[in-house]
MARZALUM-327091 format. One record per atom (N, C-alpha, C, CB): x, y, z. Coordinates in steps of 0.2 Angstrom, whole numbers, padded with zeros to 4 digits, always signed. Each point is the difference from the previous one (the first is absolute). Glycine has a CB too. Layout:
BEGIN
XYZ;...
***
This chain:
BEGIN
+0005+0076-0111;+0003-0003+0007;-0004+0002+0006;+0012-0001-0005;-0012-0005+0010;-0004+0002+0005;+0005+0002+0007;-0011-0009-0004;+0008+0012+0007;+0004+0002+0005;+0002-0004+0006;-0006+0009-0003;+0011-0010+0007;+0001-0004+0006;-0006+0001+0005;+0013+0001-0002;-0015-0005+0005;-0004-0001+0005;+0004+0004+0007;-0005-0010-0007;+0002+0013+0011;+0005+0003+0007;-0006+0000+0005;+0009+0009-0006;-0007-0008+0013;-0002-0003+0005;-0007+0008-0001;+0013-0009+0009;-0010+0013-0010;-0007+0006-0001;-0004-0003-0004;+0005+0011+0001;-0005-0013-0006;-0006-0001-0005;-0003-0006+0003;+0007+0003-0011;-0003-0008+0015;-0005-0006+0003;-0004+0004+0006;+0008-0011-0002;-0006+0016+0005;-0004+0004+0005;-0006+0003-0003;+0010+0002+0007;-0009+0002-0012;-0005+0003-0004;-0006-0005-0002;+0009+0007-0004;-0005-0013+0001;-0006-0005-0002;-0004-0004+0005;+0007+0000-0010;-0004-0001+0016;-0001-0002+0006;-0007+0005+0002;+0013-0005+0003;-0011+0012-0001;-0005+0004+0002;-0006+0002-0007;+0010+0004+0012;-0009-0006-0017;-0005+0001-0003;-0006-0006+0000;+0009+0008-0007;-0005-0013+0010;-0006-0006+0000;+0003-0006-0004;-0011+0008+0001;+0015-0008-0005;+0002-0004-0004;+0002-0006+0003;+0003+0008-0006;-0003-0015+0004;+0002-0004+0005;+0006-0005-0005;-0012+0002+0009;+0011-0002-0015;+0007-0003-0004;+0002+0004-0003;-0003-0009-0003;+0010+0008+0002;+0006+0004-0002;+0003-0002-0007;+0002+0002+0013;-0003+0000-0018;+0002+0000-0006;+0008+0003+0000;-0013+0001-0005;+0017-0008+0005;+0007+0002-0001;+0004-0001-0006;+0000-0002+0011;+0005+0006-0014;+0003-0001-0005;+0005-0004+0000;-0004+0010-0002;+0002-0016-0002;+0004-0006+0002;-0002-0004-0007;+0000-0001+0014;+0004-0004-0017;-0001-0003-0005;-0005-0005-0002;+0010+0002+0001;-0014-0004+0005;-0006-0003+0001;-0005+0004+0003;+0005-0009-0001;-0011+0007+0000;-0005+0004+0004;-0001-0003+0007;-0005+0002-0011;+0008+0004+0015;+0000-0002+0007;-0002+0006+0003;+0010-0008+0000;-0016+0005+0006;-0004+0004+0003;+0001-0003+0006;-0007+0003-0007;+0009+0003+0012;+0002-0001+0008;-0005+0003+0004;+0012+0000-0001;-0016-0003+0006;-0004+0001+0005;+0005+0006+0005;-0007-0014-0002;+0003+0019+0003;+0004+0005+0005;-0002-0003+0007;+0000+0012-0008;+0005-0016+0010;-0001-0002+0006;+0007-0001+0006;-0010-0005-0007;+0010+0007+0013;+0006-0001+0003;+0000-0006+0004;+0002+0013+0000;+0001-0018-0003;+0002-0006+0004;+0007+0000+0002;-0009-0006-0007;+0010+0002+0013;+0008+0000+0001;+0003-0005-0004;-0001+0005+0012;+0007-0004-0014;+0005-0004-0002;+0005+0000+0002;-0004+0000-0006;+0009-0006+0006;+0006-0001-0001;+0004-0002-0005;-0002+0000+0008;+0006+0002-0011;+0004-0001-0006;+0007+0000+0001;-0010+0006-0006;+0014-0009+0001;+0008-0001-0001;+0002-0002-0007;+0001-0002+0011;+0004+0003-0014;+0002-0003-0006;+0001-0008+0001;+0007+0012-0004;-0011-0015-0002;+0000-0007+0001;+0006-0002+0000;-0009-0002-0004;+0011-0003+0008;+0006-0003+0002;-0001-0006+0004;+0006+0009+0000;-0004-0014+0000;+0000-0007+0003;+0002+0001+0007;+0002-0005-0010;+0003+0010+0011;+0003-0001+0006;-0004+0006+0005;+0012-0005-0006;-0018+0009+0002;-0001+0006+0006;-0005-0004+0005;+0000+0013-0009;+0001-0009+0015;-0005-0002+0006;-0004+0006+0002;+0009-0008+0006;-0015+0005-0003;-0006+0004+0002;+0003+0007+0003;-0007-0010+0003;+0013+0010+0002;+0000+0005+0003;+0006+0005-0004;-0004-0007+0012;+0006+0006-0018;+0003+0003-0004;-0006+0005-0004;+0010-0010+0000;-0017+0008-0001;-0004+0003-0005;-0001+0006+0003;-0006-0010-0005;+0004+0015+0000;-0002+0009+0002;-0009-0002-0001;+0014+0009-0007;-0015-0003+0011;-0007+0001+0002;-0004+0006-0005;+0003-0005+0014;-0009+0005-0016;-0003+0004-0003;-0007+0000+0000;+0010+0001-0006;-0013+0001+0003;-0008-0001-0002;-0001+0001-0008;-0004+0005+0012;+0000-0009-0014;-0002+0001-0006;-0005+0007-0001;+0001-0013-0001;+0000+0016-0006;-0005+0006-0002;-0004-0002-0004;+0008+0009+0001;-0007-0013-0004;-0004-0004-0005;+0002-0009-0001;-0001+0014-0008;-0003-0016+0007;+0000-0008+0000;-0005-0003-0002;+0005+0001+0008;-0004-0007-0012;-0004-0005-0004;+0002-0004+0001;-0004+0005-0006;+0002-0012+0002;+0003-0006-0001;+0005+0000-0006;-0010-0005+0004;+0010+0010-0008;+0004+0001-0005;+0007+0005+0002;-0011-0002-0007;+0011+0006+0013;+0004+0004+0000;+0000+0002+0006;+0001+0003-0010;+0005+0001+0014;-0001+0004+0005;+0005+0007+0000;-0003-0010+0005;+0000+0015-0003;+0004+0007+0001;+0001+0003+0006;-0004+0001-0010;+0010-0001+0012;+0002+0003+0008;+0005+0004-0001;-0003-0008+0007;+0005+0010-0001;+0005+0005+0000;+0007-0005+0004;-0010+0014+0001;+0016-0010-0003;+0007-0005+0003;+0004+0005+0000;-0001-0011-0006;+0005+0010+0012;+0005+0004+0002;+0006-0002-0005;-0004+0000+0013;+0004-0007-0016;+0007-0001-0005;-0004-0001-0007;+0008-0007+0009;-0004+0009-0013;-0001+0000-0008;+0000-0008-0002;+0006+0012-0003;-0009-0013-0001;+0001-0008-0004;+0000+0003-0007;-0008-0010+0007;+0013+0006-0011;+0000+0000-0007;-0006-0002-0004;+0012-0001+0001;-0015+0002-0007;-0004-0003-0003;+0002-0007-0001;-0003+0009-0004;-0003-0013+0004;+0003-0007-0001;+0001-0004+0007;+0005+0005-0010;-0003-0002+0016;+0002-0003+0006;-0005-0004+0002;+0006+0007+0003;-0005-0013-0001;-0004-0004+0003;-0002+0001+0008;+0003-0007-0010;-0009+0007+0013;-0001+0002+0007;-0004-0005+0003;+0000+0012-0002;+0001-0014+0008;-0004-0003+0003;-0004+0003+0005;+0007-0007-0002;-0013+0007+0001;-0005+0004+0004;-0004-0004+0004;+0000+0008-0009;-0001-0006+0016;-0005-0003+0004;-0006+0004+0002;+0010-0006+0004;-0015+0005-0008;-0007+0005+0003;-0003-0003+0006;-0004+0003-0011;+0003+0003+0016;-0003-0003+0006;-0008+0004+0001;+0015-0002+0007;-0020-0002-0010;-0005+0001+0000;-0004-0002+0008;+0002-0002-0014;-0007+0006+0015;-0002-0002+0008;-0003-0007+0000;-0002+0012+0004;+0003-0017+0000;-0004-0006+0002;+0001-0003-0006;-0008+0004+0007;+0015-0005-0009;+0002-0003-0006;-0004-0008+0001;+0012+0008-0003;-0007-0010+0007;-0001-0007+0000;-0008-0002+0002;+0014-0002+0004;-0018+0005+0001;-0007-0001-0001;-0003+0000-0007;-0001+0004+0011;+0001+0002-0015;-0001-0001-0005;+0001-0006-0007;+0000+0011+0006;+0007-0014-0003;+0003-0005-0004;-0003-0008+0003;+0011+0008-0003;-0013-0007+0009;-0001-0007+0002;-0007-0001-0002;+0009+0000+0009;-0012+0005-0010;-0007-0003-0003;+0000-0002-0006;-0006+0006+0005;+0011-0006-0009;+0001-0001-0007;+0004-0007-0001;+0000+0013-0003;+0006-0014+0008;+0004-0006-0002;-0002-0006+0006;+0011+0009-0006;-0008-0013+0005;-0003-0006+0005;+0005-0002+0004;-0009-0004-0008;+0016+0007+0006;+0006-0002+0006;+0001+0006+0005;+0007-0008-0009;-0005+0006+0014;+0001+0004+0007;+0009+0002+0000;-0011-0006+0008;+0011+0011-0003;+0007+0003+0002;-0001+0001+0008;+0002+0008-0013;+0004-0011+0016;+0002+0002+0006;-0001+0008+0002;+0008-0011+0000;-0003+0013-0005;+0001+0008+0001;-0003+0004-0005;+0010-0003+0004;-0016+0004-0005;-0003+0004-0004;+0003+0004-0003;-0008-0002+0004;+0010+0003-0011;+0004+0004-0004;-0006+0007+0000;+0007-0011-0008;-0003+0017+0008;-0003+0005-0001;+0002+0004-0005;-0002-0001+0011;+0004-0002-0017;+0000+0003-0005;+0000-0004-0006;+0003+0007+0005;-0003-0006-0011;+0003-0003-0006;+0005+0003-0003;-0010-0003-0002;+0013-0002-0003;+0006+0002-0004;-0001+0002-0007;+0006-0008+0006;-0004+0012-0009;-0001+0002-0008;+0008-0001-0001;-0012+0008-0001;+0014-0009-0005;+0006+0001-0005;-0004+0005-0004;+0008-0012+0000;-0003+0018-0001;-0001+0005-0004;+0006+0003-0003;-0010+0001+0005;+0008+0001-0011;+0006+0003-0004;+0000+0010-0001;-0002-0013-0008;+0006+0016+0009;+0000+0006+0000;-0001+0003-0006;+0006-0002+0010;-0011+0006-0010;-0002+0003-0007;+0003+0007+0000;-0012-0006-0002;+0011+0009+0007;+0003+0008+0001;+0002+0002+0005;-0007+0003-0006;+0011+0000+0008;+0004+0002+0007;+0001+0009-0002;+0007-0013+0004;-0012+0016+0000;+0001+0007-0002;+0001+0003+0007;-0006+0000-0011;+0011+0007+0011;+0002+0003+0005;-0007+0004+0001;+0013-0001-0001;-0015+0002+0008;-0005+0004+0002;+0002+0006+0005;-0007-0012-0001;+0013+0012+0003;+0002+0006+0003;+0007+0003-0003;-0007-0004+0011;+0009+0010-0011;+0005+0003-0003;+0007-0004+0002;-0008+0012+0000;+0009-0013+0005;+0006-0003+0002;-0001-0007-0001;+0003+0010+0007;-0007-0014-0010;+0001-0007-0001;+0000-0004+0007;+0007+0003-0010;-0011-0002+0014;-0001-0003+0007;-0006-0005-0001;+0004+0010+0005;-0008-0009-0010;-0007-0003-0001;-0001-0002-0007;-0006+0007+0010;+0005-0013-0010;-0002-0002-0007;-0007-0004+0000;+0013-0002-0004;-0016+0003-0002;-0006-0001-0002;+0000-0007-0003;-0003+0013-0001;+0002-0019+0003;+0002-0007-0005;-0007-0003-0002;+0011-0004+0006;-0012+0002-0013;-0005-0002-0003;+0003-0008-0002;-0005+0013-0003;+0001-0017+0005;+0001-0007-0001;-0004-0004-0003;+0004+0001+0008;-0004-0006-0013;-0004-0004-0003;+0001-0006+0004;+0001+0005-0010;-0006-0009+0011;-0001-0006+0005;+0002-0005-0005;-0009+0004+0010;+0014-0009-0010;+0001-0005-0003;-0003-0006+0001;+0009+0005-0001;-0009-0006+0010;-0002-0007+0001;-0004+0003+0007;+0010-0010-0005;-0017+0007+0005;-0005+0001+0005;-0005-0006+0001;+0002+0012-0002;-0001-0015+0007;-0005-0007+0001;-0006+0003-0002;+0005-0007+0010;-0010+0002-0014;-0006+0001-0002;-0004+0001+0007;+0001-0006-0013;-0001+0003+0017;-0003+0001+0007;+0002+0007+0004;+0001-0013+0001;+0005+0014-0001;+0002+0007+0002;-0004+0005-0004;+0011-0003+0003;-0011+0003-0010;-0002+0004-0003;-0009+0002+0000;+0011-0004-0007;-0014-0002+0009;-0008+0001+0001;+0001+0003+0007;-0006-0010-0007;+0011+0008+0012;-0001+0004+0007;+0000+0008-0001;+0006-0011+0006;-0001+0013-0010;+0002+0007+0000;-0006+0003-0005;+0014-0001+0001;-0016-0003-0005;-0006+0003-0005;-0007+0001+0007;+0004-0009-0014;-0005+0006+0017;-0004-0001+0005;+0001+0005+0004;+0000-0011-0001;+0006+0010+0003;+0000+0007+0006;-0001+0008-0002;+0009-0008+0005;-0006+0008-0011;-0001+0006-0004;-0008+0002-0002;+0012-0002-0005;-0016-0003+0003;-0007+0000-0002;-0003+0003+0007;+0001-0009-0009;+0001+0006+0014;-0003-0001+0007;+0000+0007+0005;+0004-0014-0001;+0001+0017-0002;+0001+0007+0003;-0002+0006-0004;+0008-0006+0008;-0014+0005-0013;-0003+0005-0003;+0003+0002-0007;-0003+0004+0012;+0008-0008-0014;+0005+0004-0005;-0004-0007-0007;+0016+0005+0010;-0017+0000-0014;-0002-0005-0005;+0002+0001-0007;-0010-0002+0006;
***
C-alpha cells in the first residue's frame, strides 16, 4: 500500500530537482510542482465569485490540481476552480478568433475531490487533491505551454 503524499514529501521532491509528482490515485496522475493562484468553491449554480476561497496550486496539470484549503471537502465533492495564469488572455487571444471587452484573467475547471487530507494537527488546513473533469482543449494547451515555458518538463 502506498503512503499518502504530504507537503514535506513534495518539498523534498522539489528540492531534489524532480518536476513531476506521482500521486497515489486510481489513475496515472502526474502533477507539475508549480504555484499558480487559484480560486475555488463547491460547485453550485448560486455561487458567486466573491464567495470563492483563494489558494495556490502545489501541483497542477491538465488532469488534476493539488492545493491547500482552510475547508475540508468530502471525497467526490465537485469544485469550481479558477486557475489564474499570468497573461492568460494574451496567451489565449493568439489561439482563438473572438474578442473580449474585459479580458479574463483565469480559466475555469470543474473538478472532483479525490482526497482531502488534514495537514495540521488541529485540522485547520487541508491538502486537497482533485481530478479535472472539464477543461477546455484550448485552456489545456495554454496551461501545458505555460508549464513548459517556465522550464518545467
